[in-house]
C-alpha positions as CSV (number, residue, x, y, z in Angstrom):
1,M,-0.1,-0.1,0.2
2,R,1.5,3.3,-0.8
3,T,1.7,5.8,2.1
4,P,1.1,9.5,1.3
5,A,4.5,10.6,2.9
6,K,6.3,9.3,-0.4
7,V,4.4,11.6,-2.6
8,L,6.4,15.0,-3.1
9,S,3.7,17.8,-3.1
10,S,4.9,21.4,-4.2
11,D,5.5,22.8,-0.5
12,I,8.6,20.7,0.3
13,D,11.7,21.9,-0.6
14,P,12.8,20.4,-3.9
15,S,16.2,20.5,-2.8
16,D,15.5,17.2,-0.7
17,D,15.1,15.5,-4.0
18,P,18.5,14.3,-5.0
19,N,16.6,13.3,-8.8
20,R,15.0,17.0,-9.0
21,L,16.8,17.5,-12.5
22,S,13.9,16.7,-14.2
23,R,11.4,18.8,-12.5
24,K,13.9,22.1,-12.6
25,M,14.4,21.7,-16.1
26,G,10.9,20.7,-17.4
27,P,7.8,22.7,-17.6
28,S,6.3,22.9,-14.0
29,T,2.8,22.5,-12.8
30,P,1.0,24.8,-10.9
31,A,1.2,24.8,-7.1
32,L,-1.7,22.7,-5.6
33,V,-1.6,21.5,-2.5
34,T,-3.5,23.7,-0.1
35,D,-4.0,21.5,2.9
36,R,-1.5,18.7,3.6
37,V,-3.9,17.2,6.3
38,F,-4.0,13.8,5.1
39,E,-7.5,11.9,5.3
40,G,-7.2,8.1,5.0
41,D,-5.8,7.1,1.9
42,C,-5.8,11.0,0.6
43,L,-2.6,12.0,-1.1
44,R,-3.3,15.5,-2.1
45,R,-6.4,18.0,-1.4
46,L,-6.6,20.2,-4.0
47,D,-9.8,22.3,-3.0
48,T,-12.6,21.9,-1.0
49,D,-14.1,19.2,-3.6
50,N,-11.1,17.8,-5.1
51,K,-8.9,15.3,-3.7
52,I,-6.3,12.5,-5.2
53,V,-6.5,9.3,-3.6
54,V,-4.8,6.0,-3.6
55,G,-7.1,3.1,-5.4
56,N,-8.1,-0.3,-3.5
57,A,-10.0,-3.2,-4.5
58,G,-13.4,-1.8,-3.6
59,D,-13.1,1.2,-6.1
60,H,-13.0,-1.2,-9.3
61,P,-16.8,-0.5,-10.1
62,L,-16.3,2.9,-10.2
63,V,-12.9,2.5,-12.2
64,L,-14.9,0.3,-14.7
65,Q,-17.7,2.9,-14.9
66,L,-15.3,5.8,-15.1
67,F,-13.4,4.1,-18.2
68,A,-17.1,3.2,-19.7
69,E,-18.2,6.9,-19.5
70,A,-14.6,8.0,-20.9
71,Y,-14.1,5.5,-23.9
72,Q,-18.1,5.3,-24.7
73,T,-17.4,1.7,-24.8
74,Q,-18.1,-1.7,-22.5
75,L,-14.9,-2.7,-21.0
76,A,-15.9,-5.1,-18.6
77,E,-14.4,-8.2,-19.6
78,D,-11.3,-6.7,-20.6
79,F,-11.2,-4.7,-17.2
80,Q,-11.3,-8.0,-15.2
81,S,-8.7,-9.8,-17.5
82,R,-6.4,-6.8,-16.3
83,L,-6.9,-7.7,-12.8
84,D,-5.2,-11.2,-13.4
85,E,-1.9,-8.7,-14.6
86,P,0.9,-10.6,-12.1
87,S,2.9,-6.9,-11.3
88,Y,-1.1,-5.6,-10.6
89,E,-2.0,-4.0,-7.6
90,P,-5.2,-2.0,-6.9
91,S,-2.6,0.5,-5.3
92,D,-1.2,1.0,-8.4
93,R,-4.2,3.5,-9.3
94,L,-4.8,7.3,-8.6
95,L,-8.1,8.5,-8.2
96,L,-9.1,12.3,-8.9
97,K,-12.3,12.6,-6.7
98,H,-14.7,15.6,-6.9
99,G,-16.7,15.2,-3.6
100,K,-17.6,11.5,-4.1
101,S,-17.9,11.1,-7.6
102,L,-14.8,9.8,-9.3
103,I,-13.7,12.0,-12.4
104,G,-10.0,11.2,-13.2
105,H,-7.7,8.4,-12.9
106,V,-4.3,6.8,-13.9
107,Q,-2.5,3.9,-13.3
108,V,1.4,3.8,-12.4
109,S,2.7,0.1,-13.6
110,K,5.6,-0.7,-12.3
111,L,7.9,-2.4,-15.2
112,F,11.3,-3.3,-16.3
113,G,12.6,-2.0,-20.0
114,W,15.5,-3.2,-22.0
115,F,17.7,-0.6,-23.6
116,Q,20.6,-2.5,-25.7
117,G,21.2,-4.8,-22.6
118,Q,20.7,-2.8,-19.7
119,R,17.3,-3.7,-17.4
120,C,16.2,-0.5,-16.7
121,P,13.2,0.3,-14.2
122,I,10.7,2.0,-15.7
123,A,6.6,3.6,-15.1
124,R,4.0,3.4,-17.5
125,L,1.1,5.2,-16.8
126,Q,-1.7,3.6,-18.0
127,D,-5.4,5.2,-18.8
128,F,-4.7,8.4,-17.8
129,L,-8.0,10.4,-17.7
130,T,-10.3,13.1,-16.7
131,L,-14.0,13.4,-17.7
132,P,-14.2,16.1,-20.2
133,E,-16.5,18.3,-17.8
134,Y,-13.9,18.3,-15.1
135,R,-11.0,18.6,-17.2
136,S,-8.2,21.7,-16.7
137,A,-4.9,22.3,-16.3
138,A,-4.9,22.1,-12.4
139,L,-6.7,19.4,-11.7
140,D,-5.2,16.9,-14.7
141,G,-1.6,18.6,-13.8
142,A,-1.8,17.7,-10.3
143,L,-3.1,14.3,-11.3
144,L,0.0,13.9,-13.7
145,E,2.6,15.4,-10.8
146,T,1.4,12.9,-8.8
147,A,2.0,10.0,-10.2
148,E,5.3,10.8,-11.8
149,G,6.4,11.9,-8.2
150,I,4.9,8.3,-7.4
151,A,6.8,6.6,-10.0
152,L,10.2,8.5,-9.0
153,D,10.2,7.4,-5.5
154,E,9.5,3.8,-6.2
155,G,12.7,3.7,-8.4
156,S,11.4,4.2,-12.1
157,I,14.2,6.2,-14.1
158,L,11.6,6.7,-17.0
159,A,7.8,7.3,-17.7
160,L,5.8,6.2,-20.8
161,V,2.6,6.8,-21.6
162,R,0.4,6.7,-24.6
163,T,-1.8,9.6,-24.6
164,E,-4.1,11.4,-27.2
165,R,-2.8,14.9,-25.8
166,P,0.5,14.8,-26.6
167,E,0.5,19.0,-26.9
168,W,-0.4,19.2,-23.4
169,L,1.9,16.7,-22.0
170,S,4.8,18.3,-23.9
171,L,3.9,21.2,-22.0
172,H,4.9,19.6,-18.6
173,G,8.3,18.0,-19.9
174,W,7.5,14.9,-22.0
175,S,8.6,13.7,-25.1
176,R,7.3,12.2,-28.4
177,C,9.1,8.6,-28.9
178,R,10.4,8.3,-32.8
179,G,10.0,6.1,-35.2
180,L,6.6,4.5,-33.9
181,G,3.8,3.2,-36.3
182,H,2.8,0.3,-38.4
183,T,3.0,-0.5,-41.7
184,R,-0.3,-1.1,-43.8
185,A,-0.8,-3.0,-47.5
186,N,-3.1,-4.9,-49.3
187,T,-2.8,-8.8,-48.7
188,R,-3.3,-10.1,-52.1
189,A,-0.6,-7.2,-53.1
190,I,1.6,-8.7,-50.5
191,L,1.4,-12.1,-51.8
192,T,1.8,-11.3,-55.2
193,H,5.0,-9.2,-54.5
194,F,6.0,-12.4,-52.6
195,D,5.1,-14.8,-55.1
196,T,8.6,-14.1,-57.3
197,P,11.5,-16.3,-58.9
198,S,13.8,-16.0,-56.3
199,H,11.0,-16.2,-53.3
200,N,10.1,-19.5,-55.5
201,I,13.6,-20.6,-55.2
202,R,14.4,-19.8,-51.3
203,R,11.0,-21.4,-50.6
204,S,11.9,-25.0,-52.5
205,K,15.1,-25.1,-50.1
206,T,14.1,-24.3,-47.1
207,T,12.5,-26.3,-44.1
208,L,10.4,-24.3,-42.5
209,E,7.1,-24.4,-41.6
210,V,4.2,-22.3,-40.3
211,R,1.3,-23.5,-38.1
212,A,-0.7,-22.6,-35.2
213,W,0.9,-22.6,-31.8
214,R,-0.1,-25.2,-29.1
215,H,0.2,-24.1,-25.7
216,F,3.0,-26.0,-24.6
217,E,5.0,-24.3,-26.8
218,L,4.8,-21.1,-24.6
219,D,8.8,-21.6,-23.2
220,A,9.7,-21.5,-26.7
221,L,7.9,-17.8,-27.1
222,Q,9.4,-16.8,-23.9
223,R,13.0,-17.9,-24.9
224,I,12.7,-16.0,-28.2
225,Y,11.8,-13.1,-27.0
226,G,14.0,-13.0,-24.0
227,Q,16.8,-13.3,-27.0
228,L,15.7,-10.6,-28.8
229,S,14.2,-8.2,-26.9
230,T,17.4,-7.7,-24.6
231,N,19.1,-5.9,-27.4
232,M,15.7,-3.6,-28.4
233,W,15.4,-0.4,-26.9
234,G,12.2,-0.2,-25.0
235,A,11.1,-3.3,-25.3
236,L,9.3,-4.8,-22.0
237,H,11.1,-7.5,-20.0
238,R,8.5,-10.6,-19.7
239,S,8.4,-13.2,-17.1
240,L,6.7,-16.8,-17.7
241,E,3.9,-15.6,-15.4
242,N,3.7,-12.5,-17.9
243,W,3.4,-14.7,-20.9
244,Q,1.0,-17.1,-19.3
245,W,-1.2,-14.1,-18.5
246,L,-0.9,-12.9,-22.3
247,A,-1.8,-16.1,-23.7
248,G,-4.5,-16.5,-21.1
249,R,-6.6,-13.4,-21.6
250,R,-7.0,-14.3,-25.4
251,A,-7.4,-10.5,-26.6
252,H,-5.3,-11.9,-29.6
253,D,-7.0,-14.1,-32.4
254,Q,-4.1,-16.4,-32.8
255,I,-0.5,-17.1,-32.6
256,L,1.4,-18.6,-35.3
257,I,5.5,-20.5,-35.2
258,A,7.7,-21.1,-37.2
259,L,9.6,-24.3,-37.1
260,A,12.7,-25.4,-38.6
261,N,12.9,-29.1,-39.5
262,K,16.8,-29.9,-38.5
263,T,18.0,-33.4,-39.5
264,R,20.8,-35.4,-37.4
265,K,22.0,-38.7,-37.2
266,S,20.8,-41.1,-35.1
267,S,23.1,-43.1,-32.0
268,R,24.3,-46.4,-32.3
269,L,21.9,-47.1,-29.6
270,S,18.9,-45.9,-31.8
271,D,20.0,-47.4,-34.6
272,M,19.7,-50.7,-32.6
273,K,16.1,-50.0,-31.4
274,L,15.5,-48.9,-35.0
275,A,16.4,-52.3,-36.5
276,H,14.6,-54.6,-33.4
277,V,11.5,-52.8,-34.5
278,G,12.3,-53.7,-38.6
279,A,13.1,-50.1,-39.6
280,E,15.0,-49.8,-42.7
281,T,18.2,-48.5,-43.0
282,P,18.9,-46.0,-45.9
283,E,21.5,-47.3,-48.4
284,D,23.8,-43.8,-48.0
285,G,24.0,-44.5,-44.1
286,P,22.3,-44.7,-41.0
287,P,18.8,-43.5,-40.4
288,Q,18.3,-40.0,-40.2
289,C,15.8,-38.6,-37.2
290,K,14.0,-35.4,-37.6
291,S,13.0,-32.8,-34.8
292,T,11.7,-29.6,-34.7
293,N,12.6,-26.4,-33.3
294,V,10.8,-23.1,-33.1
295,V,12.9,-20.6,-34.5
296,G,10.0,-17.6,-34.9
297,Y,6.5,-16.3,-34.0
298,A,3.7,-14.2,-34.7
299,V,0.7,-12.7,-33.0
300,I,-2.4,-11.8,-34.8
301,R,-5.2,-9.6,-34.0
302,D,-8.0,-9.3,-36.7
303,S,-6.1,-8.6,-39.6
304,C,-3.0,-7.3,-37.4
305,I,0.0,-8.6,-36.7
306,V,0.7,-7.2,-33.3
307,E,4.4,-8.7,-32.8
308,M,6.7,-11.2,-34.7
309,L,10.3,-12.0,-33.7
310,T,12.1,-14.1,-35.5
311,L,15.8,-15.9,-34.3
312,P,18.9,-14.7,-36.3
313,G,19.4,-16.7,-39.8
314,Y,15.9,-17.0,-40.2
315,S,15.0,-14.0,-41.9
316,R,12.8,-16.1,-44.3
317,A,10.5,-17.1,-41.6
318,R,9.3,-13.7,-41.3
319,T,8.4,-13.9,-45.1
320,L,6.3,-17.4,-44.5
321,L,4.7,-15.8,-41.3
322,V,3.3,-12.7,-43.1
323,E,2.5,-14.6,-45.9
324,R,0.0,-17.0,-43.7
325,A,-1.3,-14.2,-42.1
326,C,-2.3,-12.8,-45.4
327,R,-4.0,-16.2,-46.3
328,D,-5.9,-16.0,-43.1
329,A,-6.5,-12.3,-43.5
330,I,-8.3,-13.0,-46.5
331,D,-10.6,-16.1,-45.3
332,H,-11.8,-13.8,-43.0
333,D,-12.6,-10.9,-46.0
334,H,-9.8,-8.7,-44.4
335,H,-8.1,-6.7,-47.1
336,F,-5.5,-5.6,-45.6
337,V,-2.5,-6.5,-43.4
338,S,-0.7,-4.0,-40.4
339,L,2.8,-4.8,-39.3
340,H,3.4,-3.6,-35.7
341,T,7.2,-4.2,-35.6
342,P,10.2,-2.4,-34.5
343,A,10.5,0.2,-37.1
344,S,14.0,-1.5,-38.2
345,D,12.3,-4.5,-39.4
346,P,13.1,-4.9,-43.2
347,M,9.9,-6.4,-43.7
348,H,8.1,-3.0,-43.6
349,E,10.2,-2.4,-46.6
350,L,9.0,-5.0,-48.3
351,L,5.1,-4.4,-47.3
352,V,5.8,-0.4,-48.9
353,A,7.6,-2.0,-52.1
354,A,4.3,-4.1,-52.4
355,G,1.9,-0.9,-52.3
356,G,1.6,-0.3,-48.4
357,S,2.4,2.9,-46.8
358,W,3.7,3.6,-43.6
359,I,1.2,5.1,-40.8
360,G,2.8,7.0,-37.7
361,D,1.5,6.4,-34.4
362,G,0.3,10.0,-34.4
363,A,-1.7,9.7,-37.0
364,T,-3.9,6.6,-35.1
365,T,-6.8,6.5,-33.0
366,T,-4.7,4.6,-30.3
367,G,-2.9,7.2,-28.9
368,T,0.9,9.0,-29.4
369,W,3.9,7.4,-27.2
370,M,5.5,9.7,-25.1
371,M,8.7,9.2,-22.6
372,K,10.0,11.8,-19.8
373,L,13.1,11.0,-18.0
374,L,12.4,11.0,-14.6
375,A,16.1,10.7,-13.1
376,P,18.8,12.0,-15.5
377,N,21.5,11.2,-13.2
378,R,20.1,8.0,-12.4
379,W,20.3,7.1,-16.3
380,I,23.8,7.9,-16.8
381,K,25.1,6.1,-13.9
382,R,23.0,3.1,-15.0
383,F,23.8,3.3,-18.4
384,Y,27.8,3.4,-17.5
385,T,28.5,-0.2,-19.7
386,V,26.5,0.8,-22.7
387,L,28.7,4.4,-22.8
388,H,31.9,2.8,-22.1
389,E,31.6,0.2,-24.6
390,R,30.1,3.1,-27.4
391,A,33.7,5.2,-26.1
392,R,35.6,2.5,-26.5
393,E,34.3,2.2,-30.1
394,A,34.8,5.4,-30.8
395,D,38.0,6.2,-29.4
396,I,36.8,8.6,-27.0
397,P,39.7,9.6,-24.8
398,R,38.6,9.4,-21.3
399,P,38.3,10.7,-18.6
400,L,35.5,13.2,-20.8
401,E,34.0,16.2,-19.1
402,I,30.9,17.8,-21.4
403,D,29.3,21.0,-19.7
404,F,25.9,21.7,-20.4
405,T,23.4,24.7,-20.1
406,I,19.7,23.6,-20.0
407,G,17.6,26.6,-19.4
408,N,19.0,28.4,-16.1
409,I,20.5,25.1,-14.8
410,G,24.5,23.9,-15.8
411,Q,25.1,20.0,-15.9
412,Q,28.4,18.5,-16.2
413,L,28.5,14.9,-17.8
414,T,31.5,13.2,-16.8
415,L,32.9,9.5,-18.3
416,T,35.9,7.9,-16.9
417,R,37.0,4.6,-17.2
418,R,34.9,3.0,-14.1
419,S,31.8,5.0,-13.8
420,S,29.4,7.4,-16.0
421,R,27.6,10.4,-14.0
422,L,25.5,13.4,-14.0
423,E,26.2,16.6,-11.6
424,E,24.5,19.9,-11.4
425,K,26.8,22.6,-11.6
426,A,27.3,26.5,-11.4
427,R,25.9,27.9,-15.2
428,T,28.8,29.6,-16.9
429,S,29.0,31.1,-20.4
430,Q,31.8,28.4,-21.5
431,A,29.3,25.9,-21.4
432,Q,30.1,23.3,-24.3
433,L,26.7,22.8,-25.1
434,C,23.3,24.7,-24.7
435,C,19.9,23.4,-25.4
436,D,16.4,23.0,-23.6
437,W,14.8,20.8,-21.4
438,H,12.9,18.3,-24.0
439,T,16.4,18.4,-26.1
440,F,18.4,17.7,-23.0
441,Q,15.7,14.6,-22.6
442,D,15.9,13.4,-26.0
443,L,19.6,13.2,-26.2
444,L,20.3,11.0,-22.9
445,T,17.6,8.6,-24.0
446,S,19.0,8.5,-27.8
447,N,15.5,9.9,-28.9
448,L,17.2,12.9,-30.9
449,T,18.5,13.4,-34.5
450,F,21.5,15.3,-34.2
451,P,21.2,17.2,-37.5
452,E,17.3,18.1,-37.4
453,A,18.3,19.3,-33.7
454,V,21.3,21.5,-35.0
455,A,19.3,23.0,-37.8
456,E,16.4,23.6,-35.9
457,G,18.4,25.8,-33.2
458,R,17.8,23.4,-30.5
459,L,21.5,22.2,-29.8
460,I,24.2,24.6,-29.8
461,A,27.8,23.4,-29.5
462,S,31.0,25.4,-29.0
463,H,32.6,23.4,-31.5
464,D,31.5,20.2,-33.8
465,S,33.9,18.0,-32.1
466,V,31.3,18.2,-28.8
467,L,28.6,17.3,-31.5
468,Q,30.4,14.3,-32.6
469,T,31.2,13.0,-29.3
470,L,27.9,13.3,-28.2
471,A,26.5,11.7,-31.1
472,A,29.0,8.6,-30.4
473,L,27.8,8.4,-27.0
474,F,24.0,8.9,-27.4
475,P,23.5,7.8,-31.4
476,P,19.8,7.7,-32.4
477,K,17.9,4.8,-31.4
478,L,14.2,3.7,-32.4
479,F,11.9,3.1,-29.3
480,W,9.4,0.1,-29.4
481,Q,6.8,-1.6,-27.3
482,S,4.9,-4.0,-28.5
483,P,1.2,-3.4,-28.7
484,F,0.0,-7.5,-26.9
485,S,-0.3,-6.7,-23.4
486,L,-2.4,-3.2,-24.4
487,L,-5.1,-5.2,-26.8
488,R,-8.4,-4.7,-25.7
489,L,-11.0,-7.7,-25.2
């Protein structure tokens, strides 16, 4: 159960918070705490009528009613299934109340994300909403600030949200995640594009097959996801319990798997057993035994491929999975297929070549992904091994010190052979790099494109060598999180 004492309110001295950098440099939220006498589960009393409280199991009917009113759809089945999520706690919900009425909600989910081999604690703000008639900068800002404070106090370094209000969140220090979206193409055009001589030749030599998965193969899916997600940028860590929950809630229509048939020579004991039962031995050698190995999978919802991963060396499996998804879509009278894999997936280019188009997440009804770095100093400290490897590959001499000016705040990035740290220092006119909070946040999270930022004047360096060093230490990365766990029933 969360305790009110952990929440950072506006009347607390910010110097007591060692991770206050994002608060100091980012756009501020209005001070709204008028009374710090907590009442039961009350976290913040905003005024005489409005307060923010910690949720409990008894609030679930009210939350469901709020969702139905806000989303204008029935979500009872989906809501019930999410209560069984392995890491869920009723106290993860923060509720905005007007008197006894529930008018706002946000769920602070504690997760772990993979960033190029580093496992990082993150928080995802789910179902952040306020009823339209009560929506205001004061109430929404207070709910957002409270959620950020709780996420930071509970150890999260990065916060994520999928929202339909990106402009408003940007005013509060949040940045849009680059490169998120999906490709949409006609099913028959895809099959025609794949039906080329080169594809046919490769198909005749392949030993791959695609079929629907079986529940005992869940460990294989976990193994593939675990092997590939660790080197992605933003993919969530999934335990076996998470996989069991995802498979059991049935928000997807089917899961397809790609199997590689491997041929291996049998042992002498196996030969004796085969001979004993009358097995025939081929003339060119001992009997051959076939085994299958899962090398890839695709999660399908309607005509959407919401997640598809294949092991290295089995790129052909991706084509077979997409072909099967297209044929199944045609059987269900769907004329288009959409692919929601990372933007770096070459399959997007193949679908575009087949006449498809890339659709950014800002153009969809599901919302825009945004991020906020809650503790920049802890982020830099945690990513020491990544920064050390990048510096070694780029032959960057160490110790290295780079002075930043972010608004009215001075910061110094220090990278040695044994540590990396970000420390506040007095602002000087000799800073090597000047930028605003959003640009600084995007830089540290590899969410920044350097040429664009320099051309727009958002990134001003004292010398080109400083930009070259930062480009090597913080190369642009494309953030990705699978929509699998966010599917509605």
